C-alpha positions, -999 to 999 in steps of 0.1 A, spaced: 283 496 702 308 500 730 287 478 753 288 451 728 325 455 721 318 462 684 333 497 681 363 482 661 340 466 635 312 492 631 314 528 618 299 558 636 265 549 621 265 514 634 272 499 599 298 472 594 333 483 584 348 463 556 379 448 571 386 421 546 373 410 511 339 394 514 335 366 488 312 336 487 296 310 465 273 336 450 303 352 433 301 332 401 331 348 383 354 344 412 388 331 402 412 310 424 437 338 430 410 362 442 394 336 464 427 326 480 436 363 486 403 368 503 408 337 525 442 350 535 429 384 544 401 368 565 426 345 583 449 375 590 419 394 605 409 364 626 444 358 640 446 394 652 410 401 662 399 369 680 425 371 707 419 409 712 382 404 714 385 374 737 408 395 760 382 423 761 354 399 770 375 383 797 383 418 812 346 427 811 336 394 828 363 399 855 350 434 861 314 421 865 325 393 889 346 417 910 318 442 913 289 418 922 
């Protein structure tokens, strides 16, 4: 998990941690309010997580380049 930089999104058993509401077209009874709340949670997650993960990937690549 650590090698793949997934420790923030997987539990100790390697299973995904639920970080935001997961909704989709299969959810037939989904109302507008629930859908928009789920989208908002997902966007909040992305705005925080994508830059952090990108930074960790860049650091890893710099380390590889510096040591090869």
